[in-house]
C-alpha positions in Angstrom: 0.0 0.0 0.0 1.0 3.6 -0.6 2.3 5.8 2.1 1.6 9.6 2.3 4.0 12.4 3.2 2.7 16.0 3.6 5.3 18.8 3.2 3.8 22.2 3.8 4.3 25.6 5.4 4.2 25.5 9.2 1.8 24.6 10.8 -0.3 23.4 7.9 1.3 20.0 7.4 0.9 18.9 11.0 -2.6 20.4 11.1 -3.7 18.5 8.0 -2.3 15.3 9.5 -4.3 16.0 12.7 -7.5 16.5 10.7 -6.8 13.2 8.9 -6.3 11.4 12.2 -9.6 12.9 13.4 -11.4 11.2 10.5 -9.2 8.1 10.1 -7.7 7.4 13.5 -5.8 4.4 12.1 -3.9 6.3 9.5 -1.1 7.2 11.9 1.4 4.6 10.6 1.3 5.6 6.9 0.8 9.4 7.1 3.7 11.7 7.9 4.0 15.4 7.9 6.8 18.0 7.7 6.1 21.6 8.7 8.5 23.9 6.8 9.5 26.7 9.2 9.9 30.2 7.8 13.6 30.6 8.2 14.7 27.0 7.6 17.2 26.6 4.8 15.9 24.4 1.9 18.8 22.0 2.3 17.7 21.3 5.9 14.1 20.9 4.9 15.2 18.4 2.2 17.3 16.4 4.7 14.3 16.2 7.1 11.9 15.2 4.3 14.3 12.5 3.1 14.5 11.0 6.6 10.7 11.0 6.8 10.4 9.4 3.4 12.9 6.7 4.5 11.0 6.1 7.7 7.8 5.4 5.8 9.7 2.5 4.3 7.4 1.8 1.4 7.8 1.0 -2.2 5.3 3.7 -3.2 4.8 7.1 -1.6 2.6 10.1 -2.5 4.0 13.5 -1.5 1.5 16.3 -1.0 2.4 19.9 -0.8 0.4 23.1 -0.2 1.6 25.5 -2.9 3.3 24.9 -6.2 6.5 26.8 -6.6 7.1 27.4 -2.9 9.8 25.9 -0.8 7.8 22.8 0.3 7.0 21.9 -3.3 10.5 22.6 -4.5 12.0 20.4 -1.8 9.5 17.6 -2.6 10.3 17.8 -6.3 13.9 16.9 -5.5 12.7 13.7 -3.7 10.3 12.2 -6.3 11.3 9.9 -9.1 7.9 9.7 -10.9 7.8 5.9 -10.5 8.0 5.0 -6.8 7.2 8.5 -5.5 4.8 11.1 -7.0 4.0 14.6 -6.0 0.7 16.6 -6.0 0.6 20.3 -5.1 -2.4 22.3 -3.9 -3.2 20.2 -0.9 -6.6 20.6 0.7 -8.5 18.4 3.2 -10.8 16.7 0.6 -7.7 15.8 -1.3 -6.0 14.3 1.7 -9.0 12.3 2.8 -9.3 11.0 -0.7 -5.6 10.0 -0.6 -6.2 8.1 2.6 -9.3 6.4 1.3 -7.7 5.2 -1.9 -4.1 4.6 -0.8 -4.4 0.9 -1.6 -4.7 1.6 -5.4 -1.8 1.8 -7.8 0.2 5.1 -7.4 -0.9 6.5 -10.8 -4.5 5.8 -10.1 -4.1 7.3 -6.6 -2.7 10.5 -8.1 -5.7 10.9 -10.4 -8.2 10.2 -7.5 -6.4 12.7 -5.3 -6.5 15.5 -7.9 -10.1 14.8 -8.6 -11.0 14.8 -4.9 -9.2 18.1 -4.4 -10.9 19.8 -7.2 -14.4 18.4 -6.4 -14.0 19.5 -2.8 -14.0 23.1 -3.9 -17.5 24.4 -4.2 -19.3 27.7 -4.2 -21.9 27.4 -1.4 -25.2 29.2 -1.7 -25.7 32.1 0.7 -29.5 32.1 0.2 -32.0 29.6 1.6 -32.5 26.4 -0.4 -35.4 26.5 -2.8 -38.8 25.7 -1.3 -37.6 26.5 2.2 -38.8 30.0 2.8 -37.8 31.7 6.0 -40.7 31.9 8.4 -41.3 34.7 10.8 -42.4 33.1 14.0 -43.5 36.4 15.6 -46.8 37.2 13.9 -47.3 40.3 16.0 -44.5 42.4 14.7 -43.9 45.1 17.3 -41.4 47.7 16.1 -41.6 49.6 19.3 -39.6 47.1 21.4 
């Protein structure tokens, strides 16, 4: 089965991991996180990420980062080989939960499911009441003097 490594700006990586543990308490063994601190040199971040990747001790690992082009993503890009490790940027919670739910699938299929879950999890939510559910005024004696 695939393992998952989150590399993101502090404290997002550990916060996302905690959210995942809230939903899937048993994902602790195959989900790691690295919070990239503001003043940490990229070389140090890369060394820490490599250690976490080795600790996951798995043939296939999916790395998830928060923002393409930023330090966490740049570090992760240096760790992936495109065969045993893959990288997806733009991490959100629906994406992470999808990764956990489908981590048993082949890595290429997992990448597709994760991207799909991440994009499908972004919705414009209506700010008006749903159709056919009018607001009711429970005070039939409107008194404006109070």
